[in-house]
C-alpha positions in Angstrom: 233.8 267.3 185.2 230.3 267.2 186.4 227.7 269.7 185.3 226.6 272.3 188.4 223.2 273.9 187.4 221.8 276.8 189.4 219.4 276.2 191.7 215.9 277.1 190.9 213.9 280.6 192.3 210.5 278.6 192.5 211.6 276.5 195.2 211.4 278.3 198.5 210.5 278.8 201.9 210.2 281.3 204.5 210.2 281.2 208.0 208.9 284.2 210.5 209.4 283.4 214.4 206.4 281.8 215.8 204.2 282.1 212.7 203.7 279.6 209.9 201.7 280.0 207.1 201.1 278.1 203.5 203.4 278.2 201.1 204.1 281.9 199.3 204.0 282.5 195.7 206.4 285.6 195.5 209.2 286.6 198.0 211.6 289.6 196.8 213.4 292.8 197.5 216.2 291.4 200.1 219.2 292.7 199.9 221.8 295.0 200.9 223.1 298.2 199.6 226.3 300.4 200.7 225.4 304.1 200.5 228.5 305.8 198.3 230.1 309.2 199.4 231.7 311.3 197.2 234.3 313.4 198.5 236.7 315.6 196.7 240.0 317.1 198.1 240.7 320.3 198.0 244.0 319.8 196.5 243.0 317.3 193.8 240.3 318.8 191.1 240.6 315.6 188.7 239.7 313.1 191.4 236.7 312.0 193.4 237.2 310.0 196.3 234.3 307.3 197.1 233.7 306.3 201.0 231.0 304.0 202.5 228.4 305.5 204.0 225.4 304.2 205.9 224.4 300.7 205.0 221.0 299.4 204.1 218.2 297.0 203.7 215.3 297.1 201.0 212.2 295.6 202.0 210.9 292.3 201.4 208.2 291.7 199.8 205.6 288.5 200.9 202.5 286.8 198.3 200.8 284.4 199.3 197.3 283.1 198.6 194.8 284.2 200.4 193.5 281.9 202.7 191.2 281.7 206.6 194.9 282.0 208.3 195.2 285.4 210.1 198.6 285.4 211.4 200.3 287.7 209.0 197.9 289.8 208.8 197.2 290.0 212.6 201.0 291.0 213.1 200.4 294.0 211.0 197.4 295.1 212.3 199.4 295.2 216.0 201.7 297.8 213.9 199.1 300.0 213.0 197.3 299.8 216.7 201.3 301.1 217.5 202.5 297.4 218.6 205.3 296.8 216.8 206.1 293.3 217.3 210.0 292.8 215.9 210.4 289.6 214.2 213.6 287.5 212.9 212.5 285.2 209.7 215.0 283.0 206.9 214.2 282.9 203.6 215.6 279.3 202.2 216.1 277.8 198.9 215.5 274.3 198.2 216.9 272.1 196.0 214.9 270.0 193.7 214.8 267.4 196.4 213.2 269.4 198.8 216.5 269.9 201.0 217.8 273.2 202.1 220.7 275.0 200.0 220.8 278.5 201.0 219.3 280.4 203.8 219.3 284.3 204.0 218.5 285.9 207.3 216.8 288.8 208.6 216.5 290.7 211.5 214.5 293.1 213.8 211.5 292.8 210.7 208.4 294.6 211.5 205.1 294.3 208.7 205.2 298.2 207.3 202.7 297.5 204.8 199.8 294.8 203.5 197.6 295.0 200.4 194.9 292.4 200.0 193.7 291.1 197.1 192.6 292.1 193.9 189.3 291.1 192.8 187.9 290.4 189.2 184.6 288.7 187.9 186.2 288.3 184.7 189.1 286.3 185.5 190.4 283.4 187.5 193.1 284.0 189.1 193.7 283.3 193.1 193.3 285.8 195.5 196.7 287.5 196.5 197.6 288.7 199.5 200.7 291.3 200.2 202.7 291.9 202.8 205.9 294.3 203.2 207.9 293.5 205.9 210.9 296.1 206.8 214.0 294.8 208.5 217.4 296.1 210.1 220.2 293.8 208.3 219.5 290.8 206.2 222.6 288.2 206.4 223.4 285.1 204.0 223.5 282.2 206.4 
């Protein structure tokens, strides 16, 4: 029987409508959650019913090494100036040969937070930008 190894978490791509950005060092937070509503019926004092409530999607956080590219920052700046530009995108997991294996699509996303790099004259780390993207839905393709 052939052994099936899981995919590595460092081989991924992020695509966003109309935005081509160099490699991301980190992509986190995507998923979904169904709210649980607890309900107790009057005649049954010992059992609580659990009903599904609203579905929510956490914010996606993207991190990358700071470069001259302004595309993601300008997308956020437009939101700061009241011009929300909703975009669709994908998070793509690759195998060891660089082939796409798993894709998560996100929809109606807009950049809700941008963090610039931290600087430290004693360090030797890469300067990292961070963008938080709020979306209305995430699905595994």
